[in-house]
N, C-alpha and C positions, 0 to 999 in steps of 0.2 A: 504494500500500500504506500502511496505517496500522498502527503498532506499538502494541499494548496490552500493558501489564504489570500485575502485581499479585500478590496472595497468595491462598492458599486454605487452608481448614481442613477436615479430615475430620470429618464429623458422625456417620457410622456406617460400620461395617465388619463384614460377615458373611462368613466364609470356611469352606469345607469341602473335604475331599479328594473327588476323583471317580474315583480309580483306586487301584490297590494302594497300601498305606500305606508301602511302602519308598521309598528314594530312587532317582531324583529324585522327590520328592513332587509330585504334580499336584493343584492346587487351583483352585477357582472362588470368586471373591469378588464380592459386591455391595456397592458403596461409594457413599456420598452425601457430597458436598462443598459447601461454601459458598465462592463466588468473590468476591473484592473487588478493587477497583482498576479497571483498564480494562474488565473484565467484572464486572458486578454481577449475581449470581444464584446458581443451584445447578446442580450436575452430578450425574447418576445414571450410575454406571459399572459395567460388568460386566467383570471381569478373568479370564483364564486364566493361571495361573502355574506355573512349574517351579522348585522349590527344590532346590538342590544341597547336598551334605554340607558344603561349605566356608562355609555360611551366605549364599551368594549366590543370586540368583534372576533369571529372565527372565520378562517378562510382556507380554501383548497385551490390548487391551481396546477397548471402544466406550463413549463417553461422550456422553450427551445433555445439552446445556447449555440451560437455560431462564433467560433473563435479558435484560440490557440492555448494549449497547455504545454509549456516548454517548447519543444520543436515540433510537437504534434498539432495538426490543424484539422478541423472538421466541425461536426455538429453532434449534439446529443440532446435528449429530452429528460427533464427532471420533474418528478412530482413534488409539489410544495404544499405543506400542511402547517398552519400556524395560527397565532393569535395576535390581537392588538389590545394592549392594556396599558393604562397610564402613559399614553403617548409613545409606547415602544411596541414595535412589531418584531416578533420572533417566530422562527419556523424551522422545519426540518426538510431537507432535500434528500431525495432518493433518485438516483439515475435509473431510468427504466431500461431494462435489457432489450436489445434488438432495435434501439432507436438511434444508434450512432452511425456516423458516416466518416469518410476520409481516413486520416491518420488516427482519429479517435475511435475507429471501429472497435467494438468489443469493450469499451470503457464500462466500468461499474463503480459504484461507490455511494456514500452517504455523507451528509454534512448538515450544517446549520447556518443560519444567518440571524443577525440582530441589527435593527435599525432604530435609532433614537436621535432626535434633533436633526443635525445635518451629517451624522456619521452612520454609515451602513457598512457592516463587515460580514465576511463569510469565511467558513472553514469547510473544506471538502476533502474527504479521504477517498482517493481513487486508485484503481488498478486497471491494467490494460491486458 
């Protein structure tokens, strides 16, 4: 296993309700992010979220990563499951088998991310 760490920045966020407008509010978001550090590239993510009256939320999503890890370049898809509480989003990433291309073909792994204020970090344990 190889540990990759880094930061990410949200480039775009489009969110809309997909069910009744009362709480818990159910939304769908399309997000784009720039990844830096151990992964150099971009992620395109689709989230489904449930927001509660206490300003917390739970979310699930799929993220397609296009980029480079070391000398390897390609794409892979991760499942993203997390929560938003007290202004902090935290989640777990799992690379889905059979979704990788290029030099990243066969990648597997798991990791996490944490985003608060203007700081967003990730750690991912991968193997090829």
